[in-house]
N, C-alpha and C positions, 0 to 999 in steps of 0.2 A: 596721475595729475591731481586727483582729489586731495591727496596728502599735501602736495606742493601748494595747492591753492589755498590752504588753510593758514599759511604763514607768509610773511614777507621777509624783509631784511633782518637777519639775526644780528646780535651784537658784533659777532666776528666780522660780518660783511660790512657793517656800517662804520666800524671804528676807523679812525685815521691811520692806525698802525697797519691796516691791510694795504691801503694805497701806498704808504711809505715803503712797505716791503716789495710791492710790485714795481715801484718807480724805476729802479735801475734796469729791471728786465724789460719794461715797456719802452724805455728810452732807446734800447738796443733793437727791439723787435718791431716797434710800430713804424719807424721810417722805412723799413724794408718792404712794407706791404704796398701792393699796387694801388690800393685805394687811399693811401695817405696823401693828403693834399699839400702838406707843408714841406715837400722835398727841397733839399738845398739849404735848409736852415736847421740848426740843432734844436732839439727839444730840451728845454731847461727844467721842466717839471710838469706835474699834472695836478688838477684839482678834481674832486669827485662831484659830479652833478647828481647822480642817483646810483643806487646799488640795490639789487634784488637777488635773492637766493632762489633759484629755480629747482635745484636739487641740493640737499644739505651738504655743505662743504666739509663736514666732519665724517661723512659716510665714505664708502669705498670709491664712489664716483660723485663728485660735486659739480655743480653748474652755477656759475655766477654771471649775472647780467649787469654790466657796468656801463654807465654813461660818464665818460671822463673828458675833461677839457685839457688839450695839450697846449702848453705855453711855449712860445718861441720868440726869440729876439727879432726885431725888425719886421714884425708882422704888419700887414697893411692896416692903415688907420681908417676909421669911419668918421669923417669930418674931423673935429678936434679931439675926439675920444680915441684912446688906444684900443686896438682890437683885443677882445678878451681871450682869443684863442679858439680854435676849432673844436667842436664837440664830436666825439666818436662813440659809436656803439660797439662794445666788445662783449663777446660771449666766451667766457673763460672756463675751461674744464679743469678739475682738480683731481689728481690721482696720486697714489703713493709713488708709482713709477709708470712710465709710458710703455705699452707694448710696442714692438718694432713697427707695426703697421701705422702707428701714430707719430713716428719719429719726425716726419715733415711738419707736424703741427706744434712742435715744442716751442714754448716761450722761455721757460727756464725753471730752475729749482729754487724754492724759497728757503732762505737761511734764517729768517727771523719773522716776527709778526705772528698773528693768530694762526696762520697756516704753515708755520715753520716746519721744514722737513718734507713738505709735499711738492709735487711737480705741477706746474700750470701749463696749459696748452690751448691752442685755438680749437674750441669745442666743436666747430662745425665739421671737422674731419671725422667726428665720432658719431656713430649711428644713434646711440642712446640719447645724447643731448638734442640731436636733430628731431628725434621722435617726440621729445618733450614739447618742442615748439609747435609741431603740427597738432598734437593732442590738445594743447592749450587753446589753439584756434578752434578746433572741432567742438570743444566743450564750452567755448566763450568764457574762459577763465579770467579772473582778476587776481593778480598776484602782486602785492605791494603797489608800486606805482604803475605797473604794466597792465594794459587792458587788451585782451585778445578778442577779436570779433570774427564772426562767421556770417557770410551773406545769407539772407533769408532764403529758404527753400533750397539751400545748397546741401546736397548729400555728400558726406565725407566719411568714408569708412577708415578704421584704424588698420595698422599693420602694413602700411605702404613703406617699402624699403627706401630709405633716403640715400642720396649720394651728392657730394659736393661738386659743383661745377668748378673745375680747376683752371679753365682758360682765364686769361687776363680780363679783369673787369674793374670798373670803378666802384663796384659794390660787391656783395657776395650772394650767391644763389645756391639753393638746395633743390634738387629734383626728387620728388616722392613717387616712386613706382611708375614713372612715365604718365602720371595722372595730374600732378600739380607741380608748380615751381614756385618756391618762396624766395623773393628777392628781399634781402636785408640791407637797408641803407646803412652806410658806414659813417659818413659825415652828415650829421643831422642838425636841423635847425627847427625852432618851434614854428608852428603854423600849418596851414593846409597845403601839404605837398602835392604838386600836380601829378605825381606818379600814382597817387591814389584818387585824387579829385577828378581828373579828366576821364580815366577809365570808368569810374562810377557814373559820371555824366553821360558818357557814350553808351554805357549799358542801358541806362534809362531811356535813351533815344533809340535803342534797338539797333545800334551800329555794330554789325558783326565783324568789322575790320579790326577791332581791338578786343583781346580776351577780357571778359568781365571779371573783376576781382571776386575771388571765392572767399577771401578772408583777409584780415589785416591786423597789424600789431601797433599799438599806440602807447605812449608814456604820458601820463597825466601828472605833472609835477606841481607841487604846491607853490613853487617859486615862479611859475609861469602861468599866465591866463590861458595860453594856447597849449594844445597837445603837440607832442612830437610824433610824427609818423615814422615808425621804425621799420616796417616791412609790409609787403603786399604779396598775397598768395593768389596765383592765377592758374587757370588750366594750362597744362603742358601740351603743346602741339607736337605730338609724337611724329617723328620722322621729318620734322620741318628742317629746312636749310635757311640760314640767314642770307640776305641779299649779297653781302660781300663775298661769302664763300661761293655762292652760285655764280656771281659775276666772274671771279677768278677761274672757276672751273670752265666757264664758257670761253674765256680768253685763251685758256690753255689749249682749246681745240683748234685754234688757228683758222676759224672759218672766215668767210667773207662778211665783213661787217659794214659794207657800204650801204645796205638798205636795212629794213627792220627785221631781218632774219636773226637767228641766234638769240642773244639776250634782248634784242629790240622788242620782241613780243612781250617779254617779261617786264621790260621798262614801261611799256604802254599800260599793262595791267597794274603796275605799281603806281603809275600816275593816276589811274582811276581810283585806286584804293586811297591814295592821299587826298584826292578831292572829296571822296565820300566822308572821310574823317573831318576835313575842314568844313564841309557843308553841315554835318551834324553838330559840330561845335558852334558854328555861327547860328544855328537854329536854337540851340539850347542855352547859350550864354550871351550876355550883352556884347554888342559891337560898338565901335566908336569911329568917328571920322577924324582923320589926321589932316590938318591944314598947314599953313605956312609956319606957324610957331613950332608945332610939334615936329614937323619934318626937318625944320632947321636945326632943332636940337638933336634929332637923329643923325643928320649929316655931320654935325659938329662932333658927336661922339665917335663916329666912324673915323673922322679926321684925326682926332686925338689918339685913337688906338693905333692908327697908322704911324703917327709921329713917334709914339712910344716904342713901337715895334722896330722902326727904323733906327732908333737910338740903340736898341738892344742887339739888333742883327745887322751888322754893317753891309752885308751883301744886298740888303733890301733898299739901301739909301738911294742908289742911282735911279731906281724905279719909282720913288715916292712922288715926284711931280706928276708923272703920268697917272698913277693910281689916284692921286688927289682929285683929278678931274672927274672921276666917277661920282665922288661925293659932292663936288661943286655943281655938277649937272643936276643932281637930285635937288639940292637947295634952290637952284635957279628955277627949276620946274615948279617947286612949291611956291616960290615967290611970285610966279605968274598966275597963281590961283588954283593950281591943280590940287586935288584932294585924294586921299586914299582911305579905304576902309581897313580897320584893324580889328582883330578878333583873337580869341584864344587859339593857340597853335601847338604843335608838338614841341618846338623850341630847340631841338638838337637832332634833326632828321638826317639820317644817312643810311647807306645800304645795310650796315650792321644793326640798325634798329628795325629791320623789316624781316619777317619770317614768311617763307613760302611753304605751305603745307603740301603733302603728297598729292592732294586733290588739285593743286594749282592755285588755290586761293592765297592771297597775300594778307598778312596782319601787320599792324604797326605796334611796337612795344616801347617800353622805357620812356615815359612821358615826364621824367624828372627835369628835363631841360639841362642846361649847362650847370653842373654842380658848383662851379666856381662863382657863378652869379648869385647875388642876393635873392632870397625867395620872392620878395615883392616884385623884383624885376622879372623873374621867370614867370610870374603869374599875370603880367601885364598883357593886354591885347596888343598884337603886332600884325603887320601885313602878312598874309599867307606866303608872300614872295620869299620871306626868310626861310621857311621850310623848304620851298622849292629850290632856292639857291643852294641850300645844304645838300640836297640830293644831287643836283647837277655837279657840285664839286666832288661828290662821292663817285660819280661815274668817271670823272677825270682822274681821281686818285686810283681807281681800279685800273684804268687804262695805262697809267704811267708806272704802276707797280709791276706791270708785266713787261718782260724783256724778251725780244724787242717790243717797243710800244706799237700796238696795233693801230695803224692809221685809220681814222674815221670811226672807230668804235664808240668813243665818248660822244661824238657829234650825233651818231645814229641813235644812241640811247637818249640823249637830250631831246631830240626831236620826237621820239616815240613817247617819252615820259610826258612832255608838254601836251602832245596830242591826246593822250589818255586822260590827262587832267582836264583838258578843255571839254572832252566828251561828257564828263559828269558835271563840271562846275558851270559850263557855258562861257568861261573866260580863259583864253589861252595866255599863259604867263608871258609868252614872247611878245605880246602886244604892248607890254609895259617895259621896254628894254632898259630904260634909265634906272628904274627901281631894281630890276633884276641884276643889272651890272653892279650897282652899288652894293647889294647884299652879297653877290659873289666875290667882289673885291674885298669886302670886310672879312668874309670867311677865309679867303686865301691869306690875308694878312695874319689872321689868328693862327692859321696852320703853319705859317713860316715861323712864328714865334714859338709855337708848341714844339715843332720838330727841332728847331735850333736848341731848345732847352733839354728835350727828352730823347730825341732820336735823330742825331745829326746826319746819319746815313740816309734818312728819308727827305732831307731838306730839298734836294733837286725836284721832288714831286711838286710841292706847291710853288717852287720858284718857276717852274715851266708855266704855270698858270699866271703867275705874277707878270712875267714878260708879255704874255698874250693880253692880259687885262690892261696893263700900262699902255699898250699900243692901240687899244680899242678906241674908236672915235666916240 
């Protein structure tokens, strides 16, 4: 790494001809990636935001770090300004030819430009480029626009064998020797990303429910006053099982779920873990009071999302009047003078964002929030009920993804989770049913729109909740 740290972008990397030669390959490859956010709209071109050479591209194995903006027609607008296009982080390996083990990583063969005659591929499949990233963090390297940081007092030995996590993710992750996991954000924006911000805050608070960052990767660009958070390195919880996997495993056993047996005990422990994280965040960061005006805007936003989803998904339309009453009830309660406390929260909490260690302890991960939301919105204080509603919807998803549906399982988990939450926080979420119903309804509407667009076979799962919520008093 010392050699790489002495230089930044070479002429070959920075010149426009490189991006021009990559353009047709990226237009074909990028939309096929799970983490590409602009599906359904063609990519018309790319512009280069930053380019850094981590391994010389003229050597036997080159490694390019690119930040590129993908331009697409009919992109959503921000006010009166056209959307500039999403910015993506790419790590591109360069070889004369790919060995068979790297065949799934192929991007394409360059016919022109400064790297003509060479093959480019997704570098994270390759051990050597993955090693470069960890070594840069370990040595706190600065390479071009990239800044690698290692947490103080963090011991990090070299030689940890890397492997790419190949399950579907909205980002990319590399596990190093069952010791660390590096999450590389794919769609990036300038500013303080909560995926790094909140775990650092919780580490300072001594909250053991969230793995403390061991290192991170930033881009400091002359064109922006803010840094881009590109990746976060955290301890890897060896032998851990995510909550979704564990829930499906319990459902497959076919036990009696009428009480808190089976997964109910885990749900209660998970409720306690959630409350510990919320309590620590409220202690460390400012909280605000939401009154009539703020809650009215919140309810209006939920209503607007419902109307847009009903236009896009016809099967939702008959239920829209009943669903709308959840948001009207919230606005009415605010108009009567009721107030709520808002704080920093996880922002996208569900069973897949929770890890259970072999010891039985639960951890919460992935504090990025909903990547489709603007960063400023993801960093706003919100009622904790939003996280809780996300988890309650996740129990319902698990129950309805099992066939036949196990009667009473989701209800038992809901009760156990809320009980566990109340044991730590002192406030049972069920004592504020209007707020909880509004957030559950908003989440279910989002799920319907998502499934209709991406996984039509799953649409019956959120629709079962839609029918229940539309009929709720």
